[in-house]
C-alpha positions as CSV (number, residue, x, y, z in Angstrom):
1,M,-284.2,82.2,112.3
2,K,-284.0,85.8,113.7
3,N,-282.6,84.5,117.0
4,R,-279.9,82.7,114.9
5,I,-279.1,85.9,113.2
6,R,-278.9,87.8,116.5
7,L,-276.7,85.0,117.8
8,L,-274.4,85.0,114.8
9,R,-274.0,88.9,115.2
10,V,-273.1,88.7,119.0
11,V,-270.5,86.1,118.2
12,I,-268.9,88.1,115.2
13,M,-268.9,91.3,117.6
14,A,-267.2,89.2,120.4
15,L,-264.5,87.9,117.9
16,I,-264.0,91.4,116.7
17,F,-263.7,92.7,120.1
18,S,-261.4,90.0,121.3
19,S,-259.1,90.4,118.2
20,T,-259.0,94.3,119.0
21,V,-258.0,93.7,122.6
22,F,-255.6,91.0,121.7
23,S,-254.0,93.3,119.0
24,Y,-253.8,96.2,121.5
25,A,-252.2,94.1,124.2
26,A,-249.7,92.7,121.8
27,D,-248.8,96.2,120.6
28,K,-248.5,97.4,124.3
29,Q,-246.4,94.5,125.0
30,G,-244.2,95.1,122.1
31,R,-243.7,98.8,123.1
32,E,-242.9,97.9,126.6
33,E,-240.3,95.3,125.4
34,K,-238.8,97.8,123.0
35,R,-238.5,100.3,125.7
36,E,-236.9,97.7,128.1
37,E,-234.4,97.0,125.5
38,E,-233.5,100.6,124.8
39,L,-233.0,101.2,128.6
40,G,-230.8,98.1,128.8
41,Q,-228.7,99.4,125.9
42,L,-228.4,102.8,127.6
43,Q,-227.5,101.2,130.9
44,K,-224.7,99.2,129.2
45,R,-223.2,102.6,128.1
46,F,-222.4,103.3,131.7
47,E,-220.5,100.1,132.7
48,W,-217.3,101.9,132.2
49,W,-218.0,104.3,135.2
50,P,-216.0,105.4,137.1
51,T,-213.5,106.6,134.5
52,D,-210.1,108.2,134.7
53,A,-211.0,110.0,131.6
54,K,-210.5,113.9,132.0
55,P,-212.0,116.2,132.9
56,S,-214.0,114.4,135.6
57,P,-217.8,115.2,136.2
58,V,-218.2,118.8,137.5
59,K,-221.0,120.5,139.3
60,D,-222.8,123.3,137.7
61,S,-223.6,125.4,140.7
62,G,-225.9,127.6,138.5
63,R,-228.3,124.6,137.8
64,G,-227.4,122.2,140.5
65,G,-226.6,119.4,138.1
66,Y,-223.5,117.6,137.0
67,W,-221.9,117.8,133.7
68,W,-219.3,115.5,132.1
69,W,-217.7,116.2,128.7
70,P,-214.3,114.2,128.7
71,A,-211.7,115.5,126.3
72,E,-208.8,113.1,127.1
73,P,-209.2,109.3,127.3
74,G,-207.7,107.5,130.5
75,K,-205.9,104.3,130.8
76,A,-209.1,102.3,131.6
77,R,-210.9,100.8,128.6
78,P,-213.5,101.4,127.4
79,W,-213.2,105.1,128.5
80,G,-216.9,106.1,128.2
81,N,-217.7,108.2,125.1
82,R,-215.5,106.1,122.8
83,G,-213.6,109.2,121.6
84,Y,-216.7,111.4,120.9
85,V,-217.9,114.4,123.0
86,Y,-220.8,113.1,125.3
87,V,-224.2,114.8,124.5
88,Y,-226.0,114.4,127.7
89,K,-226.3,116.5,130.8
90,I,-226.0,114.2,133.9
91,I,-227.8,114.9,137.3
92,F,-225.9,112.4,139.3
93,D,-227.3,110.8,142.4
94,Y,-230.5,112.9,142.1
95,K,-232.3,110.9,144.9
96,E,-229.5,111.4,147.4
97,E,-231.9,113.2,150.0
98,D,-234.1,110.1,150.0
99,L,-231.4,107.4,150.2
100,P,-228.7,106.2,152.7
101,A,-225.3,107.6,152.2
102,P,-223.7,105.9,149.3
103,K,-221.0,103.3,149.6
104,P,-218.0,103.1,147.2
105,K,-218.9,102.1,143.6
106,E,-222.6,101.7,144.8
107,P,-225.0,102.0,141.9
108,R,-226.9,105.3,142.4
109,P,-230.0,106.7,140.4
110,S,-228.9,109.3,138.0
111,L,-230.8,111.3,135.2
112,L,-229.6,111.7,131.6
113,I,-231.1,114.8,130.1
114,K,-231.3,114.5,126.4
115,K,-233.4,117.5,125.2
116,I,-234.4,120.5,127.2
117,I,-237.7,121.8,125.8
118,K,-238.7,124.5,128.3
119,N,-237.4,126.1,131.7
120,V,-239.9,127.2,134.0
121,K,-239.5,129.2,137.3
122,V,-242.3,130.2,139.6
123,Y,-242.0,132.4,142.7
124,F,-243.4,132.0,146.2
125,D,-244.2,134.2,149.2
126,Y,-242.0,134.4,152.3
127,N,-242.2,131.3,154.2
128,G,-245.0,129.9,152.0
129,A,-245.5,127.0,149.5
130,A,-249.0,128.0,148.1
131,L,-249.0,128.7,144.3
132,R,-249.8,132.2,143.4
133,D,-252.3,133.2,140.6
134,D,-249.1,134.2,138.4
135,A,-247.6,130.9,139.1
136,V,-250.7,129.0,138.0
137,I,-250.5,130.7,134.5
138,M,-247.1,129.6,134.1
139,L,-247.8,126.0,135.2
140,K,-250.9,125.8,133.0
141,G,-248.8,126.3,129.9
142,A,-246.1,123.9,131.2
143,A,-248.8,121.2,131.6
144,G,-249.9,121.9,127.9
145,T,-246.2,121.5,126.9
146,L,-245.9,118.1,128.8
147,K,-249.1,116.9,127.1
148,R,-247.9,117.8,123.6
149,N,-244.5,116.0,124.3
150,P,-245.4,112.6,125.8
151,E,-241.8,111.5,125.9
152,S,-240.7,114.5,128.2
153,S,-240.7,114.6,132.0
154,I,-239.9,117.3,134.5
155,L,-237.4,117.5,137.3
156,I,-238.6,120.1,139.9
157,T,-236.0,121.8,142.3
158,G,-237.5,123.6,145.4
159,N,-235.5,126.6,146.6
160,C,-235.5,129.2,149.4
161,D,-233.8,132.4,150.5
162,R,-231.1,132.5,153.1
163,R,-233.2,132.9,156.1
164,G,-233.8,130.0,158.6
165,S,-232.0,126.9,159.2
166,E,-230.8,124.5,156.5
167,D,-233.1,121.7,157.8
168,Y,-236.2,123.9,157.7
169,N,-235.4,125.3,154.2
170,E,-234.8,121.9,152.9
171,K,-238.3,120.7,154.0
172,L,-239.8,124.2,152.8
173,G,-238.1,123.6,149.2
174,R,-239.6,120.2,149.2
175,R,-243.1,121.6,149.9
176,R,-242.7,124.1,147.1
177,G,-241.7,121.4,144.8
178,E,-244.7,119.2,146.0
179,A,-247.0,122.2,145.2
180,V,-246.0,122.3,141.7
181,K,-246.1,118.4,141.4
182,K,-249.8,118.5,142.8
183,Y,-250.6,121.0,140.1
184,M,-249.3,118.8,137.4
185,L,-251.1,115.6,138.7
186,D,-254.3,117.6,139.0
187,S,-253.7,118.6,135.3
188,G,-253.5,114.9,134.2
189,I,-249.6,114.5,134.1
190,S,-248.6,111.1,135.3
191,G,-246.5,111.0,138.6
192,E,-244.0,108.8,136.9
193,R,-243.1,111.7,134.7
194,I,-242.4,114.0,137.7
195,R,-239.2,114.1,140.0
196,I,-238.4,116.4,142.9
197,V,-235.2,117.7,144.3
198,S,-235.0,120.2,147.2
199,R,-232.0,122.4,147.4
200,G,-233.2,124.4,150.4
201,K,-231.1,127.4,150.7
202,L,-228.0,126.0,149.3
203,D,-228.4,128.1,146.1
204,A,-229.6,131.3,147.7
205,V,-227.4,134.3,146.6
206,A,-229.2,137.4,147.7
207,P,-228.3,139.1,151.0
208,I,-231.3,139.7,153.3
209,A,-231.4,143.3,152.6
210,D,-232.1,142.6,149.0
211,I,-235.8,142.1,149.0
212,A,-236.2,141.7,145.1
213,G,-233.2,139.2,145.3
214,M,-234.7,137.2,147.9
215,Q,-238.0,136.8,146.2
216,K,-235.8,135.4,143.3
217,D,-234.4,132.8,145.7
218,R,-237.8,131.7,146.8
219,N,-238.8,129.6,143.8
220,A,-239.5,126.2,142.3
221,Q,-238.0,125.8,139.0
222,F,-238.1,122.9,136.6
223,M,-237.1,121.8,133.1
224,I,-239.4,120.0,130.7
225,A,-237.0,117.5,129.1
226,E,-236.6,114.1,127.6
227,V,-234.7,112.1,130.4
228,E,-233.7,108.7,131.2
229,E,-232.7,107.1,134.4
230,V,-229.6,105.0,134.8
231,M,-227.6,103.6,137.7
232,I,-224.2,105.2,137.8
233,P,-221.6,103.9,140.4
234,Y,-220.7,106.3,143.1
235,S,-217.1,107.4,142.9
236,G,-216.9,110.1,145.3
237,P,-218.3,113.8,145.2
238,P,-217.8,115.4,141.7
239,Q,-215.5,118.5,141.5
240,E,-217.2,121.8,142.4
241,T,-217.0,124.6,139.9
242,G,-219.0,127.8,139.2
243,A,-218.0,127.7,135.5
244,K,-220.7,127.0,132.9
245,P,-219.8,124.2,130.4
246,L,-218.1,125.4,127.3
247,E,-220.2,125.8,124.3
248,E,-223.2,124.5,126.1
249,G,-225.4,124.2,122.9
250,K,-222.9,121.8,121.4
251,Y,-223.4,119.3,124.2
252,I,-227.2,119.4,124.4
253,I,-229.9,119.1,121.9
254,E,-231.9,122.1,123.2
255,K,-235.0,123.9,122.2
256,E,-235.2,125.9,125.2
257,E,-237.9,128.4,126.3
258,K,-237.4,130.1,129.5
259,L,-240.5,131.2,131.5
260,E,-240.8,132.9,134.7
261,S,-243.7,134.0,136.9
262,S,-243.9,137.6,138.1
263,L,-241.9,139.0,141.0
264,K,-244.0,140.1,143.8
265,V,-242.3,142.3,146.1
266,S,-243.0,145.9,147.4
267,T,-242.5,148.0,150.4
268,R,-244.4,150.7,152.4
269,E,-243.3,153.3,154.8
270,Y,-243.7,153.1,158.6
271,T,-243.4,156.1,161.0
272,I,-241.9,155.2,164.2
273,K,-243.8,156.1,167.3
274,S,-242.8,156.9,170.7
275,G,-242.0,153.7,172.6
276,D,-241.5,151.6,169.5
277,T,-238.9,149.0,169.4
278,L,-237.7,146.9,166.4
279,S,-239.1,143.8,168.1
280,K,-242.5,145.4,168.7
281,I,-242.6,146.8,164.9
282,A,-241.5,143.4,163.6
283,K,-244.3,141.5,165.6
284,E,-247.1,143.9,164.4
285,Q,-245.8,144.4,160.8
286,L,-244.1,141.2,159.9
287,G,-245.9,138.8,162.2
288,G,-242.9,137.9,164.5
289,A,-240.7,139.8,167.0
290,H,-237.8,137.5,166.0
291,R,-237.7,139.3,162.6
292,W,-236.4,142.4,164.0
293,K,-232.9,141.7,162.6
294,Y,-234.1,141.4,159.1
295,L,-236.0,144.7,159.6
296,Y,-232.9,146.4,160.9
297,E,-230.8,145.0,157.9
298,I,-233.0,146.5,155.3
299,N,-233.1,150.0,157.3
300,K,-229.6,150.2,158.2
301,D,-229.3,153.5,156.3
302,R,-232.2,155.1,158.2
303,I,-231.6,153.6,161.7
304,K,-228.4,154.6,163.5
305,D,-229.0,152.7,166.7
306,P,-231.2,149.6,166.7
307,N,-231.7,149.9,170.4
308,K,-232.6,153.7,170.3
309,L,-235.4,154.4,167.7
310,K,-236.1,158.1,166.7
311,A,-239.9,158.9,166.9
312,G,-241.0,160.3,163.7
313,K,-238.4,158.6,161.6
314,K,-239.8,156.7,158.6
315,I,-238.6,153.1,157.9
316,I,-239.2,150.6,155.2
317,I,-241.7,147.6,155.8
318,P,-241.3,144.9,153.1
319,I,-244.4,143.3,151.8
320,E,-243.4,139.8,150.9
């Protein structure tokens, strides 16, 4: 009798477990089907592209993305926003570094940014991609925001100062982006929610004599936002402009919080010795004789002739 009761209990528990698993699987399948349907509907909204509506997409040089807010319909129908101001920010062809050159009208992966929650920027040491302690503090908070907003994703942009070749800086910018991505992965954020773009030194603005400015150019910045990826046919490079979109808040649902890690720049004085050359000083103090030009640039007001240094003269050595 006891064995029968035990057996009955096992059977009941198995049925309950099976029912729970089946219910979870059905619910998960339902969510996935709903999401596929939503993405399909979103994709259909871009069947009109390219469009002759005006203005055409323009590049925001300050953020590196593309905006489109047509005001005048073109001859083609439908003309895109159906007569309403479009509410998304578009980062067009965001995987261009990883893909072959586009063909005319070829669909290219693009991001629609629907809601910006937080903008984060962390700084790096010269020629480095290791996260500093001040950056980790910022990233810890950003990871918490991602966990509290499960619908959000992050697009990380790696940037460098103007020194070095474009090819080298493109790789360095990607390494900086990868450092941020690794932290997020280690914090439990799914890799599917993380995207990386390297801008290298394309957005660098500070001259090499501006130590603090170059520190600002060495960064990885990202937005925590609700995004969707859609395929938009390529219709040529968008128009370049330095202007920011008019009434930006009108076009984006934005609850934006901007966070930046600390700038870490300082200098110290060095007294020129007899027999010193800029190459020798650069090798000893900056780790490479080739950096003598940089040393000269930030000491032009102290050095009259870079080939004839005056012993006893004090110059500035940057600490980066």
